[in-house]
C-alpha positions in Angstrom: -98.7 56.3 9.8 -98.7 59.2 7.9 -95.6 60.6 9.6 -93.7 57.2 9.0 -94.4 58.0 5.2 -93.3 61.6 5.3 -90.4 60.4 6.9 -89.7 58.0 4.1 -90.2 60.9 1.8 -88.0 63.2 3.4 -85.5 60.4 3.8 -85.7 59.6 -0.1 -85.3 63.1 -0.9 -82.2 63.5 1.1 -80.9 60.4 -1.0 -81.6 62.1 -4.1 -80.0 65.4 -3.2 -76.6 63.9 -2.1 -76.8 61.7 -5.3 -77.1 64.6 -7.4 -74.6 66.7 -5.3 -71.9 63.6 -5.8 -73.2 63.6 -9.6 -74.2 66.6 -11.1 -78.0 66.2 -11.6 -79.2 69.7 -13.0 -75.4 70.5 -13.5 -74.3 68.1 -16.1 -71.1 70.2 -17.9 -70.4 67.1 -19.9 -73.9 67.3 -21.7 -73.7 66.8 -25.5 -76.3 66.9 -27.9 -76.9 64.0 -30.8 -75.6 65.8 -33.3 -72.5 68.0 -32.8 -71.2 70.6 -35.0 -70.5 69.5 -39.1 -71.4 65.8 -37.5 -68.4 65.3 -35.8 -68.0 62.7 -33.4 -68.9 62.8 -29.4 -65.0 61.9 -27.8 -64.8 59.8 -24.7 -64.1 63.3 -22.5 -67.5 64.8 -23.9 -65.7 68.1 -24.2 -66.6 70.4 -27.1 -63.8 72.9 -26.2 -60.8 70.8 -26.4 -57.0 72.4 -27.1 -54.4 69.2 -28.1 -51.4 70.0 -26.1 -47.9 68.1 -27.5 -45.7 67.5 -24.5 -42.3 66.5 -24.3 -39.8 65.3 -21.2 -43.8 64.2 -19.6 -42.0 61.1 -18.2 -39.7 58.7 -16.2 -38.3 58.1 -19.8 -38.8 61.4 -21.0 -41.0 60.2 -23.8 -43.5 62.7 -25.3 -47.0 62.2 -24.8 -50.1 64.7 -25.6 -52.9 65.3 -23.3 -56.3 67.0 -24.2 -57.6 71.0 -22.0 -60.9 71.9 -21.4 -60.7 74.8 -22.7 -63.9 76.3 -21.9 -63.3 76.0 -18.5 -59.5 76.3 -18.0 -59.2 73.1 -16.2 -56.5 69.6 -17.4 -59.3 67.5 -14.9 -62.7 66.1 -15.0 -64.6 68.5 -12.7 -66.1 65.3 -10.4 -62.6 64.3 -10.4 -59.8 67.0 -9.9 -57.0 64.1 -9.9 -58.0 62.8 -13.1 -56.2 64.1 -16.4 -57.2 63.8 -20.4 -54.3 62.3 -22.4 -54.1 61.1 -25.7 -54.9 57.3 -25.5 -51.9 55.3 -26.9 -49.6 57.9 -28.0 -45.8 58.6 -27.7 -43.2 59.3 -29.5 -39.3 58.6 -28.0 -38.4 62.1 -29.1 -39.6 65.8 -28.2 -42.5 66.5 -30.1 -41.5 69.5 -33.2 -45.0 70.4 -34.0 -48.6 69.4 -34.4 -50.9 69.9 -37.6 -54.5 70.3 -36.8 -57.2 69.3 -39.1 -60.5 69.7 -37.2 -62.4 69.2 -40.5 -61.0 65.6 -40.4 -61.5 65.1 -36.9 -57.6 64.3 -36.8 -54.0 65.9 -36.3 -50.4 64.7 -37.1 -47.7 65.3 -34.5 -43.9 65.5 -35.8 -41.6 64.3 -33.3 -37.8 64.4 -32.7 -37.8 60.5 -33.5 -38.8 61.4 -37.2 -42.4 59.9 -36.1 -45.5 61.0 -37.6 -48.5 60.3 -35.2 -51.7 60.5 -36.2 -54.4 61.4 -33.5 -58.1 60.6 -34.2 -59.8 63.4 -32.4 -62.9 61.5 -32.3 -61.4 58.6 -30.4 -58.7 60.7 -28.9 -56.3 58.1 -29.6 -53.3 57.2 -31.5 -54.5 55.9 -35.0 -51.4 55.3 -36.9 -48.1 57.2 -38.7 -48.2 58.7 -41.5 -44.6 57.6 -42.8 -42.2 55.8 -41.2 -39.5 57.3 -39.3 -37.2 55.0 -41.6 -38.3 57.2 -44.9 -36.0 60.0 -43.6 -32.4 60.7 -44.4 -32.0 63.2 -41.7 -34.3 64.9 -39.5 -36.1 67.5 -41.3 -35.6 71.1 -40.5 -39.3 71.4 -42.2 -42.0 69.2 -42.9 -45.9 69.2 -44.2 -48.5 67.4 -44.2 -51.4 68.0 -46.0 -54.7 67.1 -44.5 -55.5 64.0 -47.0 -52.2 62.9 -45.6 -51.7 61.8 -49.0 -48.0 63.3 -49.2 -45.3 64.4 -47.2 -42.9 67.0 -48.2 -39.5 67.7 -46.2 -36.3 69.6 -46.2 -33.6 67.3 -44.5 -30.9 69.9 -44.7 -28.2 67.8 -42.7 -28.6 65.1 -45.9 -29.3 67.9 -48.0 -32.3 66.3 -49.6 -35.7 67.4 -50.2 -37.8 64.4 -50.0 -41.6 63.5 -51.4 -43.4 60.9 -50.0 -46.1 59.8 -52.0 -48.3 57.4 -50.8 -50.4 56.5 -53.5 -47.8 55.8 -55.7 -46.6 53.5 -52.6 -42.9 55.6 -53.2 -40.7 58.0 -51.7 -38.7 60.4 -54.0 -35.1 62.4 -52.5 -34.1 65.2 -54.5 -30.8 66.4 -54.1 -30.8 69.8 -52.9 -27.7 71.1 -50.7 -28.9 73.5 -48.1 -32.6 73.0 -48.7 -34.2 73.9 -45.1 -37.9 75.4 -45.6 -40.5 73.7 -47.5 -43.8 75.8 -48.3 -47.0 74.3 -49.4 -50.6 75.5 -50.0 -53.7 73.2 -47.9 -54.4 71.6 -51.7 -51.1 71.1 -51.7 -51.2 72.4 -55.7 -47.8 74.3 -54.9 -44.8 72.9 -53.4 -42.0 75.4 -52.5 -38.2 74.4 -51.5 -35.7 77.5 -50.0 -32.4 76.5 -49.2 -30.3 78.7 -46.4 -28.0 81.1 -47.0 -28.7 81.2 -51.2 -31.4 83.3 -52.8 -33.0 80.4 -54.6 -36.4 79.5 -54.3 -37.8 76.0 -56.1 -40.8 74.3 -57.0 -42.0 70.8 -57.6 -43.3 69.7 -60.7 -44.9 66.7 -61.0 -44.7 64.9 -65.4 -47.3 63.5 -66.5 -46.4 59.9 -68.0 -43.6 59.7 -70.3 -43.1 63.4 -69.9 -39.7 64.8 -70.7 -38.0 66.9 -67.9 -38.0 70.4 -68.7 -35.1 72.5 -69.2 -34.0 73.9 -65.9 -34.5 71.5 -64.2 -32.3 70.6 -60.9 -33.3 67.4 -60.1 -35.7 64.7 -61.3 -36.9 61.6 -59.5 -36.6 58.7 -60.0 -33.5 59.1 -62.9 -34.5 56.4 -65.1 -38.2 57.6 -65.6 -38.9 60.4 -64.2 -42.2 61.6 -62.0 -41.1 64.7 -60.0 -38.8 67.6 -61.1 -37.7 70.8 -59.1 -37.5 73.9 -61.0 -36.1 77.5 -59.6 -38.5 80.2 -59.2 -37.6 82.9 -61.4 -36.8 84.1 -64.9 -33.8 83.2 -67.2 -30.7 85.5 -66.6 -28.3 86.5 -69.6 -26.1 83.9 -68.7 -28.9 81.4 -69.2 -29.3 80.8 -65.2 -32.5 81.0 -63.8 -33.3 82.8 -60.5 -35.4 86.1 -59.2 -32.8 89.0 -58.6 -35.3 90.3 -56.0 -34.7 87.3 -53.5 -32.9 88.4 -50.4 -32.2 85.7 -48.1 -36.2 84.0 -48.7 -36.8 82.4 -45.9 -41.0 81.4 -45.8 -44.6 81.4 -48.0 -47.5 81.8 -47.2 -50.8 81.7 -49.1 -53.6 84.1 -50.0 -56.9 82.7 -48.7 -58.3 82.5 -52.1 -55.3 80.6 -53.1 -54.7 82.7 -56.3 -51.1 84.4 -55.1 -48.2 83.6 -52.7 -46.6 86.1 -50.8 -43.0 85.2 -50.9 -40.8 86.5 -47.6 -37.0 87.8 -48.0 -35.5 87.4 -45.0 -32.8 90.2 -45.4 -30.5 90.6 -42.6 -32.2 89.0 -40.0 -31.4 85.8 -42.1 -27.7 86.4 -42.1 -27.9 88.7 -45.6 -25.3 91.3 -46.4 -24.7 94.0 -48.6 -27.5 93.8 -51.3 -29.4 91.0 -49.5 -30.4 92.8 -46.1 -33.1 93.7 -47.3 -36.4 92.4 -46.4 -39.6 92.6 -48.9 -42.5 91.1 -49.3 -42.7 89.5 -52.7 -46.3 89.0 -54.6 -46.2 85.9 -57.1 -49.4 84.1 -59.1 -49.5 80.8 -58.5 -51.0 79.4 -61.8 -47.5 79.3 -63.0 -45.5 77.7 -60.0 -48.5 74.6 -59.5 -47.3 71.3 -59.3 -48.8 70.4 -62.7 -47.7 73.8 -64.7 -45.4 72.5 -67.3 -42.9 75.3 -68.7 -43.9 76.7 -71.6 -40.4 77.3 -73.1 -36.9 76.6 -72.1 -37.0 81.0 -71.4 -38.6 81.3 -67.8 -40.4 84.0 -66.5 -40.5 84.7 -62.7 -43.5 84.4 -61.4 -43.2 87.6 -59.0 -45.6 90.9 -59.6 -45.2 93.1 -57.1 -42.2 93.3 -54.4 -42.5 95.4 -51.4 -40.2 96.1 -48.9 -40.2 95.7 -45.3 -38.8 95.8 -41.6 -38.4 92.8 -41.6 -40.3 89.2 -42.7 -40.2 86.1 -41.2 -43.8 85.3 -40.9 -47.3 86.8 -42.8 -50.9 86.1 -42.7 -53.8 87.9 -44.7 -57.1 88.4 -44.2 -58.2 88.3 -48.2 -58.0 92.5 -47.4 -54.7 93.4 -45.6 -51.3 91.4 -45.5 -49.7 91.4 -42.2 -45.7 90.6 -42.1 -44.0 90.2 -38.9 -39.9 90.2 -38.8 -37.0 92.4 -37.2 -34.8 95.4 -38.2 -31.3 95.7 -37.1 -31.0 98.8 -35.1 -27.5 100.9 -34.8 -27.0 99.7 -31.5 -26.3 96.3 -32.9 -29.6 94.7 -31.2 -32.7 93.3 -33.6 -35.8 95.2 -32.8 -39.5 93.3 -33.9 -41.8 95.1 -35.9 -45.2 94.5 -37.7 -45.9 95.6 -41.5 -49.5 96.5 -42.4 -49.5 95.9 -46.4 -53.2 96.5 -47.9 -53.8 94.3 -50.9 -55.1 97.1 -52.8 -52.1 98.9 -53.0 -49.2 96.5 -52.3 -48.0 99.6 -50.0 -46.6 99.8 -46.9 -49.8 101.5 -44.4 -48.3 101.5 -41.1 -45.3 99.4 -39.3 -46.1 98.7 -35.2 -43.3 97.7 -32.8 -43.9 94.2 -31.2 -42.1 91.9 -29.4 -38.2 90.8 -30.3 -37.1 87.5 -31.7 -37.4 85.3 -34.8 -40.8 84.9 -35.3 -42.4 81.4 -36.1 -46.4 82.0 -35.3 -49.5 84.3 -36.4 -53.2 83.9 -36.1 -56.1 86.0 -35.7 -58.6 85.5 -33.0 -61.4 87.1 -31.4 -62.2 90.8 -30.8 -60.7 91.8 -34.4 -57.5 90.6 -32.7 -54.4 89.4 -34.5 -51.5 87.3 -32.1 -47.8 87.1 -33.0 -45.6 84.6 -31.3 -41.6 84.6 -31.4 -38.8 82.4 -30.1 -35.2 84.0 -28.4 -36.8 87.2 -27.8 -34.6 87.7 -24.8 -31.2 88.9 -27.3 -33.2 91.5 -28.9 -33.8 95.2 -28.1 -36.1 95.3 -25.7 -34.0 92.8 -23.4 -31.1 95.0 -24.2 -33.0 98.0 -23.0 -34.6 96.5 -19.6 -38.4 96.4 -21.5 -41.1 93.5 -21.9 -38.8 91.2 -23.7 -41.4 88.7 -23.6 -42.7 86.5 -26.6 -46.5 87.1 -27.5 -48.0 90.2 -29.2 -51.6 90.9 -29.4 -51.9 93.4 -31.9 -55.4 95.4 -31.9 -56.5 95.2 -36.1 -59.1 98.3 -34.5 -56.9 100.3 -33.2 -54.0 99.5 -35.0 -52.4 99.3 -31.7 -50.1 96.2 -30.5 -49.1 95.1 -26.8 -46.5 92.7 -25.6 -48.0 90.2 -23.3 -48.0 89.1 -20.4 -47.2 92.6 -19.2 -43.9 93.1 -17.4 -41.1 95.2 -17.0 -38.1 94.8 -15.4 -37.4 98.4 -15.2 -39.8 99.4 -13.0 -40.4 95.8 -11.3 -43.8 94.5 -12.8 -43.6 90.6 -13.0 -45.4 88.3 -14.9 -48.7 86.8 -13.1 -47.3 83.2 -13.6 -43.6 82.4 -13.7 -42.5 78.8 -15.1 -40.4 76.3 -13.0 -37.1 78.8 -13.9 -38.9 81.7 -11.7 -37.9 84.3 -14.0 -39.9 87.1 -12.6 -39.8 88.9 -15.9 -39.8 86.6 -19.0 -41.6 83.1 -20.3 -39.4 82.8 -22.8 -39.8 81.0 -26.1 -43.3 81.1 -27.6 -43.8 77.7 -29.9 -47.4 76.9 -29.9 -50.3 79.0 -30.5 -53.8 78.7 -30.8 -57.6 80.6 -30.9 -60.4 79.4 -29.0 -63.1 80.3 -31.1 -65.6 82.3 -29.6 -64.5 81.9 -26.2 -62.4 85.1 -26.4 -59.2 83.4 -25.5 -55.9 82.2 -26.8 -54.2 79.2 -25.8 -49.6 79.0 -25.7 -47.1 76.5 -24.9 -44.8 79.9 -24.0 -41.7 78.8 -22.4 -42.2 74.7 -22.3 -45.7 75.5 -20.3 -49.1 76.6 -21.5 -50.4 79.6 -20.7 -53.7 81.4 -21.9 -54.9 85.1 -22.7 -58.0 86.7 -23.5 -58.6 88.1 -26.6 -60.5 91.7 -24.9 -57.5 93.0 -23.4 -54.7 90.6 -23.3 -54.9 89.4 -19.6 -53.7 86.1 -18.6 -56.2 83.9 -17.2 -54.7 81.8 -14.2 -53.1 78.8 -15.7 -53.0 77.2 -11.9 -55.3 74.5 -13.0 -54.6 73.5 -16.6 -50.4 73.2 -15.9 -48.8 69.7 -17.6 -45.8 67.8 -16.5 -43.4 68.1 -18.6 -42.6 70.7 -21.8 -45.0 72.3 -23.9 -44.0 72.2 -27.3 -47.0 73.3 -29.4 -50.8 73.4 -28.7 -53.7 72.9 -31.1 -57.4 74.0 -30.9 -59.1 70.5 -31.7 -62.5 71.5 -32.3 -61.7 74.9 -34.2 -64.8 75.4 -37.1 -62.3 74.8 -40.6 -58.7 74.1 -40.7 -57.8 77.5 -41.4 -59.3 79.0 -38.5 -55.7 78.0 -36.2 
């Protein structure tokens, strides 16, 4: 009898062990606590470090889709089911994604796509929730668009239509301002400062919201609606001798970024890189106070005073970022051989003078963020047409800048002259070049960044810039943008 009981016990233990082997008993990778960071919802995937990927050409109909990657384990599937994935339920767009607006504090993201859709993804349910604005609200596909975290407004530059759109959800109205060449909008997180730039000009405009029955100010370019204006757009600058308003220091202004405290805006003059010639060829950063260009700042008189307090010439300026102490500006300078070369300019905010410049990737720089190990990451596009490609150097589009050492390196490490190839080639099998970088996000605390790089997802270690094997998180389709869904704050990425 004792032997029989022992046998039963052994069989029971064996069956329990087998069950644990197949179900992960004792190894529960998707275990979550009842209370997540900041009271966030436990998502269906049970993942707590998620990267959202916006994908184009993802199916038979070449529609857009969105997929969630496990950024802790660097996989695209459930550990128990290697053939599974984590798609965003219900998300679809007939045009390729263009940009993700990532708001982890609100547990949502907005995906703007080429069909003019602005679809909201609920991070808690990992499903599409609604749309911010109907596609029919746009007169043309915007060249630049901003959706704030409260989704109360949409601001869009519609260059081909010559219009700047303010969609006010609270008023239930869309206001289209006539602004030929409007191609870039720059808005602070609280959307209390809204700027618009026009292509191939030296002009910057701001949005003003009028009080009830308030008269439009002198110098207004356009006010809407015409019969009883609610909003106006005004030039940013100072009154000139001929009565016009402009800022003589602007040279093809291309974008603007805001200080962490919101007190200043850094307006970037792109210069020659954006087609400027003669006096318009010089790139610069203009430090401007935001107090006089807020949406509620009605001009005190018909004589305008520029908000720019300091202008600092730089080597190139298309993207910038500040940590509150230092401003980092990336762009390109034209060399004597006719090619552009990428440079990072470091400007201490205590002096507003250039402390150093460092060579970085070529191409049009559009992405910049801080990450672990005191690093700054800079992404660009169309890098193979610059100086590095012409001289058979590493011409890839991502730069890791070590803020402690003050040194930069292009990643992945490749060198066509010496035969050093990229570690994980994309589908075009180019051995030395990934292609344009269109998406970049920091996976906080895990010493890595994820990218949409040449149409595929690539990830890199922040400690040394080495690439993580991406064989387990490659996606089907074209990766356009990435976002870290579980960041601690909206500004982290």
